[in-house]
N, C-alpha and C positions, 0 to 999 in steps of 0.2 A: 504494500500500500504506500503510495507516494504522498508527499506533502500536498500535492494538488488534489488528491482524492479526499483529503481531510480538511481542505481549506474552508474556513468559516469567515464569511464576510461580515463587516460591521465596524472593525477598528480602522481609524484613519490611517492612511498610508504613512509608514515610518513609525507608527506608534506600536509599542510592545503590548499585545493583548493582555489583560489582567484577569479575565474570568477563568474559572477552573478548566473549562473546555479548551480555551486558547492555550493555557499553560500546558495542558496535556498534549496538545498538538505540537506546540513549540519544542517539546522534548523528543518528538518522533523524528528520527533521522532517516533520510532516504537511503535505501540499499544501494551499494555501488553497482554500476552497470557492468555486466559481464563483457570480457574482451573477446571471447570466442565461445564456440558451442560447448566445449568441455566445462568451462566455468559456468555457463548458463545452466547446464545440467546439474552441477554441484550446488548452485545457489537456489535452484527451484525448490518450492515447498513440496514435501513428500506427498505423493499421490495417495488417494484413498486406497487402503489395502485391497488387494485383488479378492474378489468374491463377495465383498460386503454388499454391494448393490444388488447382487443376485438374490439376497434374502429379503429385499424390499419390494413389495408389490407397487407397481407404478401408480395404481389408482388409490392406494392407501394414503389417507390424509396425514399431514404432519403438523404438530403443535409444539411451539416453544413455550416453556413455562419458566419464568424467572423466580428466584426465591423458592426453588423446588425442594430444598433440603429438609424442610420440616413444615409443620403446621398446615396452613391453607395451601401452600404450594404443593406439598406432598399429597394432600387430599385431591387436589385438582389433577395431578399426574395420574394417580390411581384411577380416578373416574374416567379420564380421557383414554387411558389404556384399556379399560373395560369396554369402551366404545370403539375400539380398534384403531386408535390414533398412534402412529409412530411419534416418538417423543424426543425432545431435546430438553434435558434437565440442566438448568442453569443455577449456579450458586457459588458461594465462596468456599464451602467446605466439601472438598472432593470426596472424602470418605463417606459422608452422609449421603451424597448423591449416588455413590456406588451401592450403598445399602438399599436405597430405594430401587435402584436398577435391579437388584436381586429380587426384591418383592414383585417387580413387574414381569419377572421371568415366566410366570404362569399364564401371561397373556401372549398372544401371537403377534407381538409388535416388536419393532426395532427401537433401541434406545441409544441416544448419544449423550454422554455426560460431558459437560463443559464447565470447568472451574473458571469463574468470571466475576470480576468486580464491575458491576453495571455502571459505575461512574467513570470508567476508563474507556475512552474512545476506541483505542486500538483493540482492547480485549472484546468489546462488543462487536466491532467490525469482524474480528477473527472468528468469533462464535457464529455469527450469521453466515460467514463464508464457509465454515466447516459444515454447517447445516445444509447449505445449498450443494456442497460437494458430495455429501453423504446421501441426501434424499432428493435433491433436484427441485424441491418445492417447499413453500410454507403456506399453510392454510389457516392457521390460528396462531396468534401471538397473545399470550396471557402475561401482562405486566403486573406481577404480583409482589416482587421483592420490595421490602420496605421495613422501617422500624420507627419506634417512637420513644421520646424521652419526656418524662413527666417533670413538671416544675414551672414556676413562674418565669415569664420571659426576662424579667429584670435580674434574676439570679442565674439564669441558664448560661452556660458557656457558649461563646460564639461558635466554637467548633461543633457543638451539638446542634445548634440552630442550622448552621450551614450544612452539616452532614445529613440531616433529615431531608432538607430540600434537594440536595444532590442525589441522594439515593431514591427517595420516594417520587420526586418529580423529574429530575434531570435524567435519571436512569431510564424512566419511561420514554422520554423524548429520544434518547439515543437508540434504544432498541426499535422504537417505532420507525425512525428515519431509516435505519439500516434494513429493516425487514419489508418496508413498504413496496419496493419494486416487485418482489415475489408475491406479496399479498395481493397486489393489483392483478397479477397474472392469474391467480387462483380465485379472485373475487372473494377473498377470505374475510376473517373477522379479527378485530383487535378488541380484547377484553382487558380493560384497566381496572385493577382492584383498588378501589378507593376506600371510603369509610363513611359512616354516618357523620363523623366529625369533619368530613369534607363538605357536608351539606349544612351542618349546624356547628357553630363555634363552641368548643368545649373548654371550660376554664382549666388552667394549669397545663394545657396541651396546645398552646397557641402556635408553636412552631410546627408541630405535627399536623394540626388542623389546617394551617396555611398551606402546607405541602399537598395535602389531599384536596383542598379547594382548588389548588393549581392543577392537579390531575384532572379534576372534573371539568374545569374551564377549558383545558387543553382538549379533552375528549369531545366536548360539545362543539367547539370550533372546528376540530378536525373532522367530525362527522359531517358538518356542512361542506367542508372542502372536498371530501371524498365522495359526496353523494352521487356523482356521475361516474364513479369508477367501479362500483359494485362492491367496494370494501365497506363493511359495517364497523362502526366504532361504538362499543358498549361499555357501560360502567356498572360494576357490581359494588355496592356499598353496604357492607355488613356492620352490625353493631359490635358489641364486645364478643370476641371469639376466644374459645379456650385453646390457646396456643402458647409457645414460648415467648411471644411478644412481651408478656408481662414479667419475664425473668430479668429484664434490664434493671440494673441496680437502682435506678431512679424510682421504680415502683415498689421498692422494698417496704416502705411504711404506708402504702396506699391500700387501705382495707378492701375497697371494692374490686381492686385488681386481682385479689386472691380468694374471693369467695367462690361459691359453687355455681354462680350464675354465668350465663354465656351460651353462645352458639357453638355447636360442634363444627369442626372444619368441613366435614362432608356436606353440611347444609350449604356452605358457600360454594363448594364444588358443584353441587346440583344447580345453583344459581348461574354459575359459569356455563354449564351445559344448556340451561334455558336461554342464556344470552346468545350462545353460538347458534342455537336452533331458531330462536325468535328474532334475533338481530334488532331488538328494540334498544332504546338508549339507556334507561336506568332500571336496575334491578336492586332493590333493597333486600337485606336479609336480617330479620324475617320480612316478608312482603308487607306486613302490617305497618312497618315503619313509614311507608309512604303516607298513610293516613295521619300519623303523628306529625310528619313534616307539613302536611296540609293544615293541620290544626295550628302549628307554630306560626304559619303565615297569616292566620286570621284572628288568633287570640291577641288580646291587648299586650303590649310590651311588658307591663309590670308583672304579668303572670309568667311569661316566658323567662324574664330575667330572674324572677324569684326562684323558679325551678332550677335554673342553671347554677345559682349560688349554692344550692344544696348538694351539688355533685362534688 
């Protein structure tokens, strides 16, 4: 991948870009050009191992799931495998991904494991290219990877605020941009996992809530942009889900984060399946949350604000 492939417009000529994506690009060096056929062969990326593609049915659909190592991502991967999707499991912990790959062995699907930091331009690009090399197509992209940090904005570390936006929002942008050409070919579906807190501001989770609001805004705009391409953009917005999400140290003293309430990850996976099949915009989990959101919009502000203060 050359610098031209990764060029991001916007910085004035001669100015050093300061955003995280520009810094990532600026660190990427062009590969030296080969001087002869022998050097070209040595520098070439290894081809897909012989025989791999023979195990993949050309008509079998392919789904990429980010954050597939646990929780919601794992549940989505299992659900899609049961629906005969070939899968690309994306996450930071390779061992966890391989364990899930073993669980998927009972299904007649092919699985590609990719260790990837979704905030890194080059890693995302390479993951999508390996997907194309292995399967030749992308039908579904599930942008699920994300995390949250609990606490007041005034005391939260800037690196935690920035990190949530980079992972939850910017990682979604990167994977979507890279996968779009193949999704357009297949007239596929992008499913972005947001949160109810992306629709309603939640106290002590301002940074997380803002990142999920950004995902929903991105999704709505992109849905309009892609309306004539056959690609559907959907949002699945769950409430509290029983996952390792709350193992982050910031939730240690938060009682509601550790009680028995919450949605099982498989319920979110079923909502993702509904989104793939129905291709509508918003799916809340549980579905009754839509009615609560409707009430929020019509109730007097003092009632809504009073309820939020109790959280």
